[in-house]
C-alpha positions in Angstrom: 81.1 154.4 67.1 80.5 155.2 70.8 80.4 152.7 73.6 78.1 149.6 73.3 77.1 147.7 76.4 75.2 144.4 75.7 73.0 143.0 78.4 71.6 139.4 77.9 69.6 137.2 80.2 66.3 135.5 80.7 62.9 137.1 81.4 62.7 138.8 84.8 66.4 138.9 85.6 66.5 142.7 85.8 67.9 143.6 82.4 65.6 146.5 81.8 66.2 148.1 85.2 70.0 147.7 84.7 69.9 149.1 81.2 67.9 152.2 82.2 70.2 152.8 85.1 73.3 152.5 83.0 71.8 154.8 80.4 71.1 157.4 83.0 74.6 157.2 84.6 76.6 157.0 81.3 74.4 159.3 79.2 73.7 156.6 76.7 70.5 155.7 74.8 68.9 152.4 75.7 67.3 149.8 73.4 65.1 147.1 74.8 65.1 144.5 72.0 62.6 142.4 74.0 60.1 145.2 73.6 60.8 145.1 69.8 60.0 141.4 69.7 56.9 141.9 71.9 55.6 144.6 69.6 56.2 142.3 66.6 54.2 139.5 68.5 51.4 142.0 69.2 51.2 142.9 65.5 50.9 139.2 64.6 48.2 138.7 67.3 46.3 141.6 65.8 46.5 140.4 62.2 46.3 136.6 62.7 43.6 136.9 65.3 41.4 138.4 62.7 42.4 135.9 60.0 42.2 132.7 62.0 39.2 131.0 63.6 41.4 128.8 65.8 43.6 129.9 68.7 47.1 131.5 68.0 48.7 128.5 69.8 47.1 126.2 67.2 48.2 128.5 64.4 51.8 128.6 65.7 52.1 124.8 65.7 51.7 124.9 61.9 55.1 125.4 60.3 53.5 126.9 57.2 52.6 130.0 59.1 56.2 131.2 59.6 56.6 133.0 56.2 53.3 134.8 56.7 54.3 135.9 60.2 57.6 137.2 58.9 55.8 139.2 56.2 53.4 140.7 58.9 56.4 141.7 61.0 58.3 143.1 58.0 55.5 145.5 57.3 55.2 146.7 60.8 56.7 150.0 62.0 58.2 149.6 65.5 59.8 152.5 67.4 61.5 151.8 70.7 62.4 154.9 72.7 61.0 155.9 76.1 57.7 154.5 74.9 57.0 151.7 72.5 55.1 152.5 69.3 53.6 150.0 66.8 52.4 151.5 63.5 52.1 154.9 65.1 50.2 153.7 68.1 51.5 153.7 71.7 51.6 150.0 72.8 53.9 150.3 75.8 51.3 148.7 78.2 49.8 146.3 75.6 53.0 144.4 75.0 53.2 143.5 78.7 50.3 141.1 78.9 50.1 137.3 79.5 48.9 136.8 75.9 52.1 138.4 74.5 54.2 136.6 77.1 52.8 133.3 75.8 53.3 134.1 72.1 56.5 136.2 71.8 58.9 133.2 71.9 57.1 131.6 69.0 57.4 134.7 66.9 61.1 135.3 68.0 62.0 131.7 66.9 61.3 132.4 63.2 64.7 133.0 61.5 63.3 135.5 59.0 61.8 137.5 61.9 65.1 137.5 63.8 67.0 138.5 60.7 64.7 141.5 60.1 64.7 142.7 63.7 68.4 142.2 64.2 69.0 144.4 61.2 66.7 147.1 62.8 68.6 146.8 66.0 71.9 147.3 64.4 70.5 150.3 62.5 69.3 151.7 65.8 72.8 151.3 67.3 74.4 153.0 64.4 71.9 155.9 64.5 72.4 156.4 68.2 76.2 156.0 68.0 76.2 153.1 70.4 74.1 152.6 73.5 73.0 150.1 76.1 71.3 147.2 74.4 69.4 144.5 76.2 67.9 141.2 75.1 68.7 137.6 74.6 71.4 137.5 71.9 73.0 140.9 72.0 76.5 139.8 72.9 76.4 136.7 70.7 74.6 137.9 67.5 73.6 141.6 67.5 76.8 143.1 68.9 79.5 140.4 69.3 82.1 143.2 69.6 80.3 145.1 72.4 82.7 146.9 74.8 81.1 145.0 77.7 78.9 141.9 77.6 76.7 141.3 80.7 74.9 138.1 81.3 72.3 138.7 84.0 70.3 135.9 85.6 68.3 135.0 88.7 66.4 132.1 90.1 63.0 131.3 88.6 61.4 132.1 91.9 63.0 135.5 92.1 62.1 136.3 88.5 58.5 135.3 89.0 58.2 137.4 92.2 59.5 140.5 90.2 57.0 139.9 87.4 54.2 139.5 89.9 55.1 142.8 91.4 55.2 144.4 87.9 51.8 143.0 87.0 50.1 143.3 90.4 49.1 139.6 90.3 49.4 136.9 92.9 49.5 134.0 90.4 53.1 133.2 91.3 53.0 129.5 90.3 51.5 130.4 86.9 54.3 133.0 86.3 57.0 130.5 87.3 55.6 128.0 84.8 55.5 130.6 82.0 59.0 131.8 82.7 60.3 128.2 82.8 58.6 127.5 79.5 60.0 130.7 77.9 63.5 129.8 79.0 63.2 126.5 77.3 62.0 128.0 74.1 64.6 130.8 74.1 67.5 128.5 74.8 66.6 125.9 72.2 65.6 128.0 69.2 67.7 127.5 66.0 68.8 131.1 65.7 69.6 133.8 68.3 69.3 131.4 71.2 69.7 132.7 74.7 73.1 131.4 76.0 72.8 129.1 79.0 74.2 130.3 82.3 76.8 127.5 82.0 78.1 128.8 78.6 78.0 132.4 79.8 80.1 131.4 82.9 82.5 129.5 80.7 83.0 132.5 78.5 83.7 134.7 81.5 86.1 132.2 83.0 88.5 133.0 80.1 89.5 136.0 82.2 88.3 138.7 79.8 87.3 142.0 81.4 84.7 142.6 78.7 82.5 139.8 80.0 80.7 139.4 83.3 78.0 137.0 84.6 75.8 138.3 87.5 73.2 136.3 89.5 70.9 139.0 90.8 68.8 136.7 93.0 70.3 138.1 96.2 71.3 141.5 94.8 69.1 144.6 94.5 69.2 146.9 91.5 71.8 149.2 93.0 74.1 146.3 93.8 74.0 145.1 90.2 74.6 148.6 88.9 77.6 149.0 91.1 79.1 145.7 90.0 78.7 146.6 86.3 80.1 150.1 86.7 83.2 148.5 88.4 83.7 146.3 85.4 83.2 149.2 83.0 86.0 151.0 84.7 88.2 148.0 83.8 87.4 148.3 80.1 87.9 152.1 80.1 84.3 153.3 80.1 83.6 156.0 82.7 80.5 158.1 83.5 80.7 161.7 82.5 82.4 163.9 85.0 79.0 165.3 86.0 77.9 161.9 87.2 79.2 161.2 90.7 78.3 159.4 93.8 78.1 155.8 92.8 80.0 152.9 94.3 81.9 150.3 92.3 82.1 147.0 94.1 82.6 143.7 92.3 81.1 140.6 93.7 
């Protein structure tokens, strides 16, 4: 198995940007597991939106729905590469909507859904001989033996500002509220919970080179990339000889 780099952190912390940059520099494939859960949520929205007369929020509050949701997801065909495909249709843009934002944590909280998608994620890693994998529980559940585990975070204000830029919307207060709510759901679900920053920092304090916590609030994407590349050097992972010109400065 080739190198595996796990990147975990809350929404808007810069995981996707870092993962793509590392993939380019190191010549590794990149898996956005969040996109996988978003595609699964979109499939549920499609199916249950047709089945139910009530809103999806009302449906999601009924515990009896979880097995049905898991079956819907199990039958879905999700392909995550440069674009995101659901049942043969490109949904790269459709999964980045407020509706999916508000629903994905509910879908991701169902143990049977997580078991299914974690299995798919591990199959992807095996098929690609490693890679850069980003999400919420990569270093704790999907790839606990990853060569490097990165926990990337940022203030809610900074994360909302980034999301506002991505979505071309000025509803900053609404985005902050949605991000705060999603953090709460992700950190408190029974399986595959997002590690809190305190727990991540405690793990890093053990002095292991294969773990690093980065607060990107005051750092741009190039700063974060340099920090991670410096830590990768410590664990013996180097860019191909054709890749030059980057700096490696730890915080």
